[in-house]
C-alpha positions, 0 to 999 in steps of 0.5 A: 101637770103644770105646763108653762109656754116661754118664748113667743114675741114679735117676729118678722115674715122670714124669721124664727123663734123658738117655744119651750114648755116646761112642765110639773108635777108629773116625771117627763117619763110619765107624760104620754105626750106633749104638743103645741096647739095654736089659735088666732082671732076668730078661728078654732083652736088647730094642731101644730105638732106633737110628740110622745113619749118614745119620740113619734111626731105629727105636725100640722099640715101649714106647718110641715118642713117649717116647724121642729117639736123636740122634747127635753125628758131632763129638763120636761120640757118640749120645744117647738122650733119654728123657721120661715114665719109666715103673717098666718103663724100669728095665734096664741100658742098653747102646750098641752100635755097628755097623762093618763087619758087627761089633757092639761094645756098651759095659759099659751104664748103669743107670737106674731108675725108682721113687718 
């Protein structure tokens, strides 16, 4: 499974961004789950949100109520709508996918929240 993220950038506090991750190499319905993780400088990688092929979602505590994850099976993408962004959301955001028990990662996209 190959994953390519897009949509990162610089945004002011309180603003919004939408990340997208395109998967290739396997059909959308064969990928068990997809998700987003992030890693800030000097910190460990942490869960942002995940979504299974049946639509079950899970969110990290720090983003609940602000971020929404979704999958587009027709386009084989996973999207992350990020609202009410805070400076502490600044990180590299990584897309991942689970296929037959193997985890695949994208290269990451930088999100910077700053005035």
